VMD Tcl script that draws the C-alpha trace (Angstrom):
set ca {
  {-2.51 -23.99 7.39}
  {-2.31 -24.44 11.19}
  {0.73 -23.71 13.42}
  {3.54 -26.31 13.67}
  {3.21 -28.59 16.60}
  {6.15 -27.10 18.38}
  {4.34 -23.72 18.75}
  {1.03 -24.95 20.07}
  {0.45 -23.76 23.52}
  {-2.16 -24.55 26.42}
  {-5.36 -22.80 26.24}
  {-5.38 -21.70 30.04}
  {-3.12 -21.76 33.10}
  {-4.51 -25.05 34.75}
  {-3.06 -26.79 31.48}
  {0.31 -25.18 31.94}
  {0.39 -26.94 35.26}
  {-0.98 -30.10 33.59}
  {2.38 -32.36 33.24}
  {0.82 -34.53 30.85}
  {0.53 -31.68 28.29}
  {4.36 -31.23 28.47}
  {5.26 -34.79 28.62}
  {3.21 -35.40 25.28}
  {4.67 -32.13 23.78}
  {8.06 -32.99 24.43}
  {8.05 -36.64 23.41}
  {6.74 -35.33 20.14}
  {9.33 -32.41 19.68}
  {12.36 -34.11 21.17}
  {15.08 -31.84 22.20}
  {15.69 -29.78 18.85}
  {16.12 -26.24 20.25}
  {13.03 -24.18 20.21}
  {13.49 -20.48 21.36}
  {11.28 -17.87 22.61}
  {12.29 -14.28 22.18}
  {15.23 -15.27 20.02}
  {18.45 -17.22 20.67}
  {21.32 -16.06 22.90}
  {22.66 -13.70 20.21}
  {19.81 -11.41 20.55}
  {20.56 -10.48 24.15}
  {24.09 -11.95 24.60}
  {25.61 -8.61 25.51}
  {22.92 -7.72 28.18}
  {23.20 -11.17 29.73}
  {26.92 -11.58 29.80}
  {27.32 -8.14 31.37}
  {25.53 -9.89 34.61}
  {27.36 -13.16 34.71}
  {30.78 -14.20 35.82}
  {32.75 -17.43 34.56}
  {32.62 -18.98 37.98}
  {28.86 -18.49 38.71}
  {26.82 -21.26 39.75}
  {23.75 -20.96 37.44}
  {20.17 -22.49 37.70}
  {18.08 -22.40 34.48}
  {14.45 -22.40 35.53}
  {12.06 -24.21 33.14}
  {14.69 -24.90 30.63}
  {12.14 -26.55 28.12}
  {14.06 -27.41 24.93}
  {15.88 -24.19 24.72}
  {19.55 -24.26 23.71}
  {20.17 -21.48 26.20}
  {22.05 -23.77 28.84}
  {24.26 -25.22 26.34}
  {24.94 -21.92 24.61}
  {26.11 -20.69 27.96}
  {28.17 -23.71 28.42}
  {30.02 -23.10 24.88}
  {30.98 -19.56 26.30}
  {32.59 -20.90 29.16}
  {29.95 -20.99 31.98}
  {30.29 -24.68 33.03}
  {28.50 -24.69 36.41}
  {24.95 -24.88 35.12}
  {21.95 -26.90 36.24}
  {18.97 -26.80 34.23}
  {15.48 -27.80 35.39}
  {11.99 -28.43 34.16}
  {8.91 -30.31 35.65}
  {8.48 -32.62 32.42}
  {10.38 -35.87 32.70}
  {10.19 -36.24 28.97}
  {11.73 -32.83 28.37}
  {14.63 -33.53 30.79}
  {15.15 -37.01 29.44}
  {15.47 -35.64 25.72}
  {17.99 -32.72 26.84}
  {20.06 -35.30 28.65}
  {20.23 -37.30 25.39}
  {20.68 -34.34 23.32}
  {23.47 -32.91 25.25}
  {25.03 -36.09 26.36}
  {28.46 -34.99 24.83}
  {28.46 -32.26 27.53}
  {28.38 -34.35 30.86}
  {29.11 -31.23 32.97}
  {25.55 -29.91 32.18}
  {23.01 -31.08 34.90}
  {19.40 -31.79 33.86}
  {17.10 -32.32 36.61}
  {13.16 -33.06 36.84}
  {11.90 -30.35 39.28}
  {9.15 -28.05 39.93}
  {9.89 -24.29 40.15}
  {7.37 -24.00 43.07}
  {9.25 -26.48 45.19}
  {13.18 -26.30 44.19}
  {14.97 -29.19 45.86}
  {18.07 -27.14 46.68}
  {19.58 -25.90 49.77}
  {19.28 -22.01 50.67}
  {21.92 -19.94 49.00}
  {23.04 -22.72 46.41}
  {23.22 -20.50 43.34}
  {25.05 -17.29 42.27}
  {22.44 -16.98 39.37}
  {18.87 -17.88 38.75}
  {18.02 -17.45 35.12}
  {14.44 -17.80 33.46}
  {13.74 -17.24 29.78}
  {9.87 -17.08 29.21}
  {9.13 -19.51 32.20}
  {7.16 -17.08 33.88}
  {5.38 -15.86 30.87}
  {4.26 -19.37 30.12}
  {2.73 -19.65 33.68}
  {0.54 -16.39 32.85}
  {-0.85 -17.72 29.53}
  {-4.51 -17.23 30.89}
  {-4.19 -13.57 31.84}
  {-5.92 -11.48 29.45}
  {-5.83 -8.33 31.33}
  {-2.33 -7.41 32.41}
  {-3.61 -4.51 34.67}
  {-5.85 -6.93 36.57}
  {-3.87 -10.21 37.11}
  {-5.64 -13.10 38.74}
  {-5.15 -13.96 42.36}
  {-4.25 -17.43 41.09}
  {-1.36 -16.14 38.92}
  {0.00 -13.96 41.65}
  {-0.05 -16.55 44.01}
  {1.73 -18.73 41.55}
  {4.63 -16.42 40.60}
  {4.77 -15.67 44.44}
  {5.59 -19.21 45.12}
  {8.26 -19.49 42.51}
  {9.95 -16.02 43.32}
  {10.30 -17.05 46.98}
  {12.02 -20.18 46.01}
  {14.20 -18.19 43.80}
  {15.19 -15.76 46.45}
  {15.71 -18.75 48.78}
  {18.40 -20.46 46.58}
  {20.22 -17.45 45.82}
  {23.50 -16.35 47.42}
  {23.42 -13.08 49.52}
  {24.65 -11.12 46.36}
  {23.13 -13.48 43.63}
  {21.25 -12.47 40.80}
  {17.83 -13.46 39.48}
  {17.47 -12.76 35.76}
  {14.50 -12.77 33.92}
  {14.00 -12.49 30.20}
  {10.49 -11.72 29.01}
  {8.12 -9.90 26.50}
  {6.41 -8.38 29.67}
  {6.95 -4.49 30.21}
  {8.19 -3.05 33.47}
  {4.75 -1.49 34.49}
  {3.17 -5.11 34.13}
  {6.15 -7.33 35.52}
  {8.05 -5.16 37.91}
  {5.21 -5.07 40.38}
  {5.57 -8.81 40.79}
  {9.52 -8.56 41.27}
  {9.28 -5.40 43.49}
  {8.49 -7.15 46.47}
  {10.48 -6.45 49.70}
  {10.08 -10.02 51.05}
  {12.41 -11.17 48.32}
  {15.25 -9.09 49.60}
  {16.42 -7.65 46.21}
  {16.68 -4.39 44.13}
  {15.32 -4.78 40.44}
  {16.46 -3.01 37.12}
  {16.03 -3.93 33.49}
  {17.39 -3.38 29.89}
  {15.47 -3.73 26.89}
  {16.52 -5.43 23.46}
  {14.96 -6.28 20.02}
  {13.65 -4.03 17.31}
  {10.05 -3.62 16.44}
  {8.77 -5.81 19.15}
  {10.76 -5.17 22.40}
  {11.88 -7.61 25.12}
  {13.09 -7.23 28.49}
  {15.99 -8.63 30.57}
  {15.37 -8.10 34.21}
  {18.14 -8.27 36.95}
  {17.26 -8.71 40.62}
  {20.26 -8.28 42.81}
  {19.84 -9.93 46.22}
  {21.01 -8.07 49.14}
  {20.06 -4.61 47.72}
  {17.11 -2.31 48.44}
  {14.12 -1.52 46.13}
  {14.03 2.01 45.04}
  {10.95 4.42 46.22}
  {9.51 4.18 42.88}
  {9.89 0.29 42.67}
  {8.21 0.03 46.32}
  {5.29 2.00 45.16}
  {5.01 -0.19 42.13}
  {5.30 -3.34 44.31}
  {2.75 -2.07 46.58}
  {0.30 -1.52 43.62}
  {0.15 -5.24 43.11}
  {-2.07 -5.72 46.36}
  {-4.04 -2.53 45.95}
  {-7.72 -3.00 45.32}
  {-7.58 -0.71 42.68}
  {-5.24 -3.26 40.89}
  {-3.80 -1.23 38.19}
  {-0.28 0.58 38.42}
  {0.26 3.86 36.96}
  {1.69 3.39 33.21}
  {5.40 4.44 33.03}
  {5.91 3.67 29.26}
  {4.04 3.31 26.17}
  {2.50 0.01 25.23}
  {4.12 -2.17 22.50}
  {2.77 -1.40 18.95}
  {-0.68 -2.64 18.12}
  {0.56 -5.10 15.89}
  {2.72 -6.80 18.62}
  {0.03 -7.03 21.23}
  {-0.60 -10.43 20.76}
  {2.35 -12.08 22.41}
  {1.38 -15.54 21.32}
  {1.49 -14.63 17.62}
  {4.89 -12.75 18.16}
  {7.02 -15.41 20.14}
  {9.85 -16.50 18.09}
  {10.29 -20.11 18.29}
}
mol new
graphics top color blue
foreach p $ca { graphics top sphere $p radius 0.5 }
foreach p [lrange $ca 0 end-1] q [lrange $ca 1 end] { graphics top cylinder $p $q radius 0.2 }
display resetview
């Protein structure tokens, strides 16, 4: 028996940037919450340690996750959520119409229509992972994927306040993902915590206005090395968890 419709994913990076795929998917699914990497309770302690009730928060690529609403319930009321699917945003606006303070906007993460230094926090959960679905060798990421992430991260850095935080929730381990985050041009430091049991997930925090450590600088330089692969710094996930598409919790 095949997977439910909500678990079907595009089969290449180009289709992830095909808006028609997402428009059709969200028209079919509606806004019933569907979570990658578990709901808020799975990482609430780690996330709330990084947030203040007065933060202006941008949720990048909200999809039909309940994360924005869950944060609103906890008292974080200045939340703007974007997605480049108009069908997704329309369904979220309808689903959470009882929370008029929540803002839902159609927007591409590569070209944020916000002024510089507009947010205290930019938060993404699985959005960057979705942009890298075609990358089968994490040691040698394609130039296309590198360029895509660079465009998004440049925009994230631009809209953050001088002491703002970019929080990224992902299945990607530090030696695969940190090299993308640890670029001096973004003007932030990077650190991470791990959560989950069996298959682990990671919450990265990039603090604007802080410098990168020497080890992170070296890892960042490895992204541009002709040799490609950074030096491993921790064990890989268990073999049974290596196929992330089969382990994503929805």
